[in-house]
C-alpha positions in Angstrom: -9.4 6.3 -52.7 -6.3 4.3 -51.6 -4.9 5.1 -48.2 -1.6 6.7 -47.6 -0.7 3.9 -45.2 -0.9 1.4 -48.1 1.3 3.4 -50.5 4.3 3.9 -48.2 7.5 1.8 -47.9 7.7 1.9 -44.1 9.4 3.1 -42.1 11.8 4.7 -44.6 9.3 6.9 -46.4 8.3 8.6 -43.2 11.4 10.7 -43.4 10.2 12.7 -46.4 6.6 13.3 -45.3 5.1 16.7 -44.5 3.3 17.4 -41.3 0.0 17.3 -43.1 0.8 13.9 -44.5 1.9 12.6 -41.1 -1.4 13.8 -39.6 -3.3 12.0 -42.4 -1.3 8.9 -41.6 -2.0 9.2 -37.9 -5.8 9.3 -38.6 -5.5 6.2 -40.8 -3.5 4.3 -38.1 -6.1 5.1 -35.5 -8.8 3.6 -37.8 -6.7 0.5 -38.1 -6.1 0.2 -34.4 -9.8 0.4 -33.6 -10.5 -2.3 -36.2 -7.7 -4.5 -34.7 -9.4 -4.1 -31.3 -12.7 -5.1 -32.8 -11.3 -8.2 -34.5 -8.5 -9.3 -32.3 -8.9 -7.6 -28.9 -5.9 -6.4 -27.1 -4.5 -3.2 -25.7 -6.5 -0.4 -27.4 -6.4 2.8 -25.4 -2.7 2.8 -24.8 -1.9 2.4 -28.5 -4.3 5.1 -29.5 -2.4 7.4 -27.2 1.0 7.0 -28.7 0.2 7.3 -32.5 1.9 10.7 -33.0 4.8 9.8 -30.6 5.6 6.7 -32.6 5.3 8.4 -35.9 7.6 11.2 -34.8 10.2 8.7 -33.6 10.2 6.8 -36.9 10.2 9.9 -38.9 13.3 11.3 -37.3 15.3 8.2 -36.4 16.4 5.1 -38.3 15.2 1.9 -36.7 16.6 -0.7 -36.3 20.0 1.1 -36.3 18.6 3.5 -33.7 17.3 1.6 -30.7 13.7 2.0 -29.4 12.9 0.6 -26.0 9.2 0.4 -24.9 8.3 0.1 -21.2 5.9 -2.8 -20.8 5.6 -2.7 -24.6 1.9 -3.3 -24.8 1.7 0.1 -26.7 3.8 -1.1 -29.7 1.0 -1.8 -32.2 1.8 1.4 -34.1 5.5 0.6 -34.0 4.7 -2.8 -35.5 2.5 -1.3 -38.2 5.4 1.0 -39.2 8.1 -1.7 -39.2 7.0 -4.3 -41.8 4.2 -6.0 -39.9 1.2 -4.1 -41.1 -0.2 -7.0 -43.2 0.0 -9.3 -40.2 -1.6 -7.0 -37.6 -4.9 -8.9 -37.6 -3.0 -12.0 -36.3 -1.9 -10.1 -33.2 -2.4 -12.1 -30.0 -3.7 -15.0 -32.0 -2.2 -18.4 -31.9 1.0 -18.5 -34.1 0.4 -14.8 -34.9 2.1 -11.5 -33.8 2.8 -11.0 -30.1 0.9 -8.2 -28.3 4.2 -7.0 -26.9 7.6 -6.2 -28.4 9.5 -9.4 -29.1 13.1 -9.7 -30.2 12.5 -12.9 -32.2 9.7 -11.3 -34.1 11.5 -8.3 -35.7 14.9 -6.6 -35.8 13.0 -3.4 -35.0 12.1 -4.8 -31.5 15.2 -4.0 -29.5 13.9 -5.7 -26.4 10.9 -7.6 -25.2 8.9 -6.7 -22.1 5.6 -7.5 -20.5 6.1 -5.9 -17.1 6.7 -2.3 -16.3 9.9 -0.4 -15.5 12.3 -2.4 -17.7 13.0 0.2 -20.4 15.4 2.6 -18.6 17.6 -0.1 -17.2 17.9 -1.9 -20.6 18.3 1.3 -22.5 21.0 2.5 -20.2 22.8 -0.8 -20.7 22.6 -0.5 -24.5 23.8 3.1 -24.4 26.8 2.2 -22.3 27.5 -0.7 -24.6 27.3 1.6 -27.6 29.9 4.0 -26.0 32.3 1.2 -25.0 32.2 -0.1 -28.6 32.5 3.5 -29.9 29.4 3.0 -32.1 27.1 5.8 -33.2 23.3 5.4 -32.9 20.5 6.9 -30.8 18.9 5.1 -27.9 15.3 6.2 -27.0 13.3 4.8 -24.1 9.5 5.3 -24.0 8.2 5.0 -20.4 4.7 5.8 -19.1 4.2 8.0 -16.1 2.9 4.9 -14.2 6.4 3.3 -14.6 7.8 6.0 -12.4 6.0 4.5 -9.4 8.3 1.4 -9.8 11.5 1.1 -7.8 13.4 -0.4 -10.7 12.9 2.9 -12.7 14.5 4.9 -9.9 17.3 2.4 -9.6 18.0 3.0 -13.3 17.6 6.8 -12.9 20.2 6.7 -10.1 22.8 5.6 -12.6 22.3 8.0 -15.4 24.8 10.6 -14.1 27.5 8.1 -15.2 26.3 8.5 -18.9 28.1 11.3 -20.7 26.6 10.7 -24.2 23.2 11.2 -25.8 20.2 9.4 -24.4 16.5 10.2 -24.8 13.8 9.2 -22.5 10.2 10.0 -23.6 8.1 10.3 -20.5 4.7 9.4 -22.0 2.5 11.1 -19.4 -1.2 10.1 -20.0 -2.2 10.4 -16.3 -3.1 6.7 -16.3 -1.8 3.3 -15.4 -4.3 0.6 -16.2 -6.5 2.4 -13.6 -5.8 5.9 -12.2 -2.2 6.3 -11.1 -1.3 6.1 -7.5 1.1 7.8 -5.1 3.4 10.9 -4.8 4.9 10.6 -8.3 1.4 10.7 -9.8 0.7 13.8 -7.7 4.0 15.3 -8.9 3.0 14.7 -12.5 -0.4 16.3 -11.9 1.3 19.4 -10.4 3.5 19.7 -13.5 0.5 19.5 -15.7 -1.6 22.0 -13.7 1.0 24.6 -12.7 1.3 28.1 -14.2 4.8 27.1 -15.3 3.3 24.4 -17.5 0.8 26.8 -19.1 3.6 29.3 -19.7 5.9 26.7 -21.3 3.1 25.2 -23.4 2.3 28.7 -24.7 5.9 29.3 -25.6 6.2 26.0 -27.5 3.0 26.7 -29.4 4.0 30.2 -30.4 7.3 29.0 -31.8 6.2 25.8 -33.5 3.2 27.5 -35.1 5.5 29.4 -37.3 6.7 26.2 -39.1 4.9 25.9 -42.5 2.5 23.0 -42.4 2.2 22.3 -46.1 4.8 22.2 -48.9 8.0 22.6 -46.7 10.0 19.4 -45.9 9.6 18.6 -42.3 13.2 18.6 -41.4 14.0 22.0 -42.9 11.0 23.5 -41.0 12.3 22.0 -37.8 15.8 23.3 -38.2 14.6 26.9 -38.4 13.3 26.6 -34.8 16.0 24.7 -33.1 18.1 27.6 -31.8 14.9 29.4 -30.5 13.8 26.3 -28.7 17.2 25.7 -27.2 16.7 28.7 -24.9 13.4 27.3 -23.6 15.0 23.9 -22.9 17.9 25.4 -21.0 16.3 28.2 -19.1 13.0 26.5 -18.1 13.3 25.6 -14.4 10.8 22.8 -14.6 10.9 19.1 -13.9 13.5 19.6 -11.1 13.4 15.9 -10.0 14.6 14.7 -13.3 17.4 17.2 -13.5 18.6 15.9 -10.1 19.1 12.5 -11.7 21.3 14.0 -14.5 18.7 14.6 -17.2 18.0 17.8 -19.1 14.3 18.2 -18.9 12.3 19.4 -21.9 8.6 20.0 -21.8 5.8 20.0 -21.5 5.1 18.8 -25.0 1.7 18.1 -26.5 2.0 14.5 -27.4 -0.6 14.8 -30.2 1.0 17.8 -31.9 3.4 16.5 -34.5 5.1 19.8 -35.0 6.0 20.1 -31.3 7.0 16.4 -31.1 9.3 16.6 -34.1 10.9 19.8 -32.9 11.6 18.4 -29.5 12.9 15.1 -30.8 15.1 16.9 -33.3 16.7 18.9 -30.5 17.0 15.9 -28.2 18.7 13.9 -31.0 21.8 16.2 -30.8 21.8 16.9 -27.1 25.2 15.8 -25.6 23.8 13.9 -22.6 20.6 12.3 -21.2 17.5 14.3 -21.9 13.9 13.8 -20.7 11.1 14.7 -23.0 7.9 15.2 -21.0 5.1 14.3 -23.4 1.5 14.7 -22.4 -0.9 12.3 -24.2 -4.5 11.2 -23.9 -5.0 7.5 -23.5 -7.6 6.4 -26.0 -7.1 9.4 -28.2 -9.4 9.5 -31.2 -11.9 7.0 -29.8 -14.6 8.8 -27.8 -15.5 5.9 -25.6 -11.9 5.0 -24.9 -11.0 8.6 -24.0 -13.9 8.8 -21.5 -13.2 5.4 -20.0 -9.5 4.5 -20.6 -9.6 1.8 -17.9 -12.3 -0.1 -19.6 -10.6 0.2 -23.0 -7.1 -0.5 -21.7 -7.6 -4.1 -22.9 -10.6 -5.0 -25.1 -12.1 -8.3 -26.1 -12.8 -8.9 -29.8 -16.4 -8.2 -30.9 -18.6 -10.8 -32.3 -19.4 -10.7 -36.0 -22.1 -8.2 -36.8 -25.6 -9.5 -37.4 -27.4 -8.9 -40.6 -29.1 -5.6 -40.9 -32.6 -5.7 -39.4 -31.9 -8.9 -37.4 -32.2 -8.4 -33.6 -29.8 -10.5 -31.6 -31.7 -12.8 -29.2 -31.2 -12.0 -25.6 -29.3 -14.6 -23.8 -31.1 -16.2 -20.9 -27.9 -17.7 -19.5 -26.1 -15.2 -17.3 -22.3 -15.0 -17.8 -20.4 -17.4 -15.6 -18.8 -15.8 -12.5 -15.0 -15.7 -12.7 -12.4 -16.6 -10.1 -11.5 -12.9 -10.0 -15.1 -12.0 -9.1 -15.3 -14.7 -6.5 -12.1 -13.4 -4.9 -13.4 -9.8 -4.8 -16.7 -10.9 -3.3 -14.9 -13.0 -0.7 -12.6 -10.1 0.3 -15.7 -8.1 1.0 -17.2 -10.9 3.2 -13.9 -11.4 5.0 -13.5 -7.6 5.6 -17.0 -7.6 7.2 -16.2 -10.6 9.3 -12.7 -9.5 10.4 -12.1 -5.9 11.2 -8.3 -6.4 10.8 -8.4 -7.7 7.2 -6.7 -5.4 4.7 -6.2 -5.8 0.9 -3.2 -4.7 -1.1 -2.8 -4.5 -4.9 0.1 -3.3 -7.1 -2.0 -1.3 -9.6 -4.4 -4.1 -10.4 -7.7 -2.9 -8.8 -9.9 -3.8 -11.8 -7.9 -6.9 -12.9 -8.0 -8.4 -9.4 -11.7 -7.7 -8.9 -11.4 -5.1 -6.2 -13.4 -2.1 -7.4 -16.3 -2.8 -5.1 -14.1 -3.7 -2.2 -12.1 -0.4 -2.5 -15.4 1.6 -2.5 -16.7 -0.2 0.6 -13.5 -0.3 2.6 -11.3 2.6 1.4 -9.4 2.7 4.7 -8.5 -1.0 4.4 -7.5 -1.0 0.8 -4.0 -0.1 -0.5 -3.1 0.4 -4.2 0.7 0.8 -4.1 1.1 1.4 -7.9 3.3 -0.8 -10.1 5.6 -1.7 -7.3 5.5 -5.5 -6.6 8.5 -5.6 -4.4 7.2 -2.9 -2.2 3.7 -4.5 -2.2 5.1 -7.7 -0.6 7.3 -6.0 2.0 4.5 -3.5 2.8 2.2 -6.5 3.4 4.8 -7.9 5.8 4.7 -4.6 7.7 0.9 -4.7 7.9 1.1 -8.2 9.3 3.8 -7.1 11.8 1.4 -4.4 12.9 -1.2 -7.0 13.8 -3.4 -6.9 10.6 -4.4 -9.7 8.2 -3.1 -8.6 4.8 -4.3 -10.2 1.6 -2.1 -9.3 -1.3 -4.0 -9.6 -4.6 -1.3 -10.2 -7.3 -1.0 -12.0 -10.5 1.2 -15.1 -10.4 3.6 -13.7 -13.0 3.9 -10.3 -11.1 4.8 -12.0 -7.8 8.0 -13.2 -9.5 9.2 -9.6 -9.1 8.7 -9.9 -5.4 10.4 -13.3 -4.9 13.3 -12.0 -2.8 10.8 -10.1 -0.6 8.6 -13.2 -0.1 11.7 -15.0 1.2 13.4 -12.3 3.3 10.6 -10.0 4.4 7.6 -12.3 4.8 8.6 -15.9 5.4 12.0 -15.4 7.1 10.3 -13.0 9.4 7.5 -15.5 9.9 4.7 -13.0 9.1 1.3 -14.2 7.9 0.4 -12.8 4.5 -2.2 -14.2 2.1 -0.9 -14.2 -1.5 -4.0 -14.3 -3.7 -2.3 -15.3 -7.0 -4.7 -14.7 -9.9 -3.8 -15.9 -13.5 -2.0 -19.0 -12.3 -1.3 -21.3 -15.2 -1.5 -20.2 -18.9 -3.5 -17.0 -19.4 -3.9 -17.0 -23.2 -3.2 -14.1 -25.6 -0.9 -12.1 -23.4 1.7 -14.8 -23.8 4.9 -15.8 -22.1 5.3 -12.6 -20.1 2.0 -13.2 -18.4 1.7 -17.0 -18.1 1.7 -18.0 -14.4 3.4 -21.4 -14.8 6.4 -20.9 -12.5 4.8 -20.1 -9.2 4.7 -23.7 -7.7 8.4 -24.2 -8.6 9.6 -20.9 -7.2 7.4 -21.0 -4.0 7.9 -24.6 -3.0 11.5 -24.2 -1.6 10.5 -21.4 0.8 9.9 -22.3 4.4 6.9 -20.9 6.4 4.7 -20.9 3.4 1.6 -22.9 2.6 0.6 -23.3 -1.1 -3.0 -24.1 -2.0 -4.8 -24.6 -5.3 -8.6 -24.7 -5.5 -10.5 -26.8 -8.1 -13.5 -24.4 -8.1 -15.0 -21.2 -6.6 -16.2 -22.9 -3.4 -12.7 -24.0 -2.6 -11.2 -20.6 -3.3 -13.6 -19.0 -0.8 -12.7 -21.7 1.8 -9.0 -21.3 1.2 -9.1 -17.5 1.6 -10.8 -18.0 4.9 -8.1 -20.5 5.9 -5.4 -18.1 4.8 -6.6 -15.1 6.9 -7.0 -17.5 9.9 -3.5 -19.0 9.6 -0.4 -17.9 11.5 1.6 -19.0 8.5 1.7 -17.2 5.1 -0.5 -18.8 2.5 -0.2 -18.6 -1.3 -3.4 -19.5 -3.2 -3.0 -20.0 -6.9 -6.1 -19.8 -9.2 -6.5 -19.5 -12.9 -7.9 -16.8 -15.2 -11.5 -17.3 -16.2 -14.5 -19.1 -14.7 -14.3 -22.2 -12.5 -15.9 -25.5 -13.4 -18.6 -25.9 -10.8 -20.0 -29.5 -10.3 -22.3 -30.9 -7.8 -20.8 -33.0 -5.1 -22.9 -35.0 -2.7 -20.7 -34.6 0.3 -17.8 -32.2 -0.5 -15.1 -32.3 2.1 -14.3 -28.9 3.6 -10.8 -27.6 2.8 -8.0 -28.0 5.3 -4.4 -26.9 5.0 -2.4 -30.1 4.6 -5.3 -32.3 3.5 -6.2 -33.7 0.1 -9.6 -34.8 -1.1 -10.4 -38.2 -2.5 -12.8 -37.0 -5.3 -13.4 -40.2 -7.3 -13.0 -43.9 -7.0 -14.1 -46.6 -9.4 -13.6 -50.4 -9.4 -13.3 -52.5 -6.3 -11.9 -49.7 -4.1 -9.0 -51.9 -3.0 -6.6 -51.4 -5.9 -6.6 -49.1 -8.9 -5.2 -49.4 -12.4 -4.7 -45.6 -12.4 -4.3 -42.9 -9.8 -4.6 -39.3 -10.9 -3.5 -36.5 -8.6 -5.0 -33.3 -9.9 -3.8 -29.8 -9.0 -6.2 -26.9 -9.2 -7.5 -26.4 -12.7 -6.5 -30.0 -13.6 -8.7 -31.7 -11.1 -12.0 -31.8 -13.1 -10.2 -32.9 -16.3 -8.8 -35.8 -14.2 -12.3 -36.8 -13.2 -13.4 -36.7 -16.9 -10.5 -39.0 -17.8 -11.3 -41.3 -14.9 -14.9 -41.7 -16.1 -13.7 -42.4 -19.7 -11.3 -45.0 -18.3 -14.1 -46.8 -16.4 -16.0 -47.1 -19.7 -12.9 -49.0 -21.0 -12.8 -51.3 -17.9 -9.9 -49.4 -16.3 -10.3 -48.7 -12.6 -9.2 -45.2 -11.5 -9.1 -42.9 -8.5 -8.7 -39.1 -8.5 -7.3 -37.1 -5.7 -7.8 -33.3 -5.5 -4.5 -32.3 -4.1 -5.7 -28.9 -2.7 -2.7 -28.5 -0.5 0.5 -28.5 -2.5 2.5 -27.6 0.6 2.2 -29.1 3.2 1.3 -32.4 1.4 -1.2 -34.9 2.7 1.4 -37.6 2.7 -0.9 -40.1 4.5 -3.6 -40.0 1.9 -1.2 -39.9 -1.0 0.9 -42.8 0.2 -2.1 -44.9 0.8 -3.5 -44.5 -2.7 -0.1 -44.5 -4.4 0.7 -47.9 -2.9 -2.7 -49.3 -4.1 -2.3 -48.1 -7.7 -0.5 -49.5 -10.7 0.2 -46.2 -12.4 0.3 -42.7 -10.8 -0.2 -39.5 -12.8 0.2 -35.9 -11.5 -1.6 -33.3 -13.5 -0.7 -29.7 -13.0 -0.9 -26.4 -14.9 2.7 -25.4 -14.3 6.2 -26.1 -15.3 7.3 -29.7 -15.2 10.6 -28.8 -13.5 10.3 -28.3 -9.7 6.5 -28.6 -9.6 4.1 -30.6 -7.6 5.1 -33.9 -9.3 8.7 -33.5 -8.1 7.6 -32.5 -4.6 5.4 -35.6 -4.3 8.2 -37.9 -5.5 10.5 -36.5 -2.9 8.0 -36.6 -0.1 6.3 -39.9 -0.4 7.7 -43.1 1.1 6.9 -45.8 -1.5 8.7 -48.8 -3.0 7.1 -48.1 -6.3 9.6 -47.7 -9.2 10.0 -44.3 -10.8 8.7 -45.7 -14.1 5.2 -46.1 -12.5 4.9 -42.3 -12.1 4.1 -39.9 -14.9 3.5 -36.2 -15.1 1.3 -33.9 -17.2 2.7 -30.4 -17.2 4.3 -27.7 -19.4 7.8 -28.5 -20.6 11.0 -26.5 -20.0 10.3 -23.7 -22.5 8.5 -20.4 -22.6 4.9 -20.9 -23.7 3.8 -18.8 -26.6 0.5 -16.8 -26.8 -2.8 -18.2 -27.9 -6.1 -19.2 -26.5 -5.8 -21.4 -23.3 -7.5 -24.3 -25.1 -5.0 -24.1 -28.0 -2.0 -24.0 -25.7 -3.2 -27.0 -23.6 -3.8 -28.9 -26.8 -0.3 -28.1 -28.1 1.2 -29.6 -25.0 -1.1 -32.6 -24.6 -3.0 -31.3 -21.5 -6.6 -31.7 -22.7 -8.7 -34.5 -21.3 -8.9 -36.5 -24.6 -5.1 -36.3 -25.0 -4.5 -37.3 -21.3 -7.0 -40.2 -21.7 -5.3 -41.4 -24.9 -1.8 -41.4 -23.3 -3.0 -43.1 -20.1 -4.8 -45.8 -22.1 -1.6 -46.5 -24.1 0.4 -46.9 -20.9 -2.2 -49.0 -19.1 -2.4 -51.5 -21.9 1.3 -52.4 -21.2 1.1 -52.3 -17.4 2.0 -55.5 -15.7 -0.8 -56.8 -13.4 -0.2 -57.3 -9.7 
C-alpha cells in the first residue's frame, strides 16, 4: 500500500487533511526520520520531537509567504520533507547534498539559516518589523527550544518585543533538554511550569475542549473554528507564564506538542492574535523511537549505521580498539590536572558530552560548571574565576568561541587574566558544515594581546599544552581538531614549550633545503608524509612543527627559512590572517615573497561533507600538496 506521504503535493495539500490523516502522516514521517538517521546520521532525537509541531505549522500557514524561523535549525528535517526536498533527504549532510540545517540558498522555504542557538527571535523580530514598515501581510513564526532561553541573545530580543504592535508567534518548544540536560534558573522555571497544579489544570481544560472536535470526516479548519471563542477565555484568563507576559507576550499554554488537535487550535488562535504571543508547547525529544526517548542525549546526533550483514552471518569481532579522540584525551587530562591542582576548574557552555567531560563532571562536581548555551557568559565567568585565584579551563568549540570574541578581548585579555581556552573542533568538522567549521580561530585570536595560541600535532602534545596552559600567567588558546590524532613514534620528542617550535624532519645535507614546510597542528604529519615523498624524488626537505602560533619561535623559523629555497606554511584555517601572514610579518628575511607559499582554506564559507572530501576539494591532502610542491620545485632557481 502506497504511503500518504508519497501521494501528497506538499506543503499545499496539508491544508485539506483531517486530523486522522495528519496523524498518519506524522507516523510515516517518523519512519522516514529513523531511516535517514540509519543511512545518513545527523540530528535524530530533536527532529522526532517536532513532527506534529511542524505539520501543524505547514497545515495552517502558507510557507514561504509566511516566514518560519528555526532556532539552531538542526530540527528542520521535517520542514525539509514538507517543502519539496523529500526525494533528496537521503543526501542530507552528505557532500554536495542537503544541509543538516536551514539554508537560505537551499530553498525559498528556509527563511534564515542558523547553526548556533538563540538567533530565531532576533531575526524574526527584524522580519516582523520590516513587514510592518513595508505594510505587508504575512505571519512570522519563530520556533525556539527551551535551552535557547538560557542564552543572553534570546533575552536581548525579548527585551524589544514591547515595541511590536502586530501579530508575532513564538513557539516555545519545551522538551526539557538541550543536547544534554538543561542548566540554570530558566530550566528550573520551565520545570516548575510543567509540574505545577496550574499546568495540570490548564492541560485538563485544553483536553476537554479540544476533545469535542470531530476527528474524522470534518475538515480540520471548520472543527477548529468551533472552539476558538471557548479557548480565548483560557488564553486571556490563565495567569501562567508570567515571565513572558512581562516581556510583552500573551502566553498560551501548556500545549501537548504531540496532540495535533491542541496544536492546530492554539496556532489558529495565535494566527489572529493582535500582538506577540508565546505558545508553550511541551514535546518529547526522540518521540516515537523508544531508545531515543530513553536516551535523548545519545540520540541527539547519530552516526550512520553500517550496511546490515546477510541473515545468519555473524559479524567478526574487531580486535582493534577504537582510536582515542582528541576530545577523550582532553577529558582525561582535565581529570589528571584536577587531581594535581586543587584550583583547576572546568567550564562548558552546554557541551558536557561533546567536550568529553562526563567523567570529569562526576568526579569533580564542585569544580565543574555547565553554564548552558551562553558562550559570552562562559568567557567572562571564566575571567571571574581566574580573578578569584582559580585556574579555569573553558572547554568550547572553536566555532562557538566566536560568540565570545568581545569577552575574550575585554574581559580576559585586557584584564590580563589567565584562562585556558580548550578549542575543540578546530579546522573543518565535516557534515555539520559552515556553521560549525572552526577555520577562523587563528585569524580572530592572533591580534589579541596577552594571549598564547598553541596547536598540537597529536594527543601527547595536547596533554603537554594543557599542562602549560594551567601553569601560565597568560591566557592560552589550544586549538585541536575533531576526531582521533595521528600518533607516530618519535625517537626523541622535544617537550612542548610556549614560544618554541619543533624541528621534526630534516633530509639532505642538513645545511640547505629545497623545501621547508611549516606545519600547524593537524597539518604537521601530512607535511612529514610529503617530505618523505620529496626525498624519494631527490628533493631535500625540512619540516617544522610550529606548535606555538603565538608567540612564534622566530629564531628557529628564521634560521630554517634562510636556508631553504621554498617555504610552505600548511594550516587548517582560513588563508586570510592565519599563521602564514603572521610568520611573514614576524620573520626578518631577505627572501622574496614569491618564495613563500600557503596551503589553507580560501576566502569562502566551506560547505558540508566528510573532512577528507573537503580537504581534497581545496587541495589540502598530502598527494595534492606533494604534486603542487614538485611542480614549483622543478622551476626553482638553484643557489
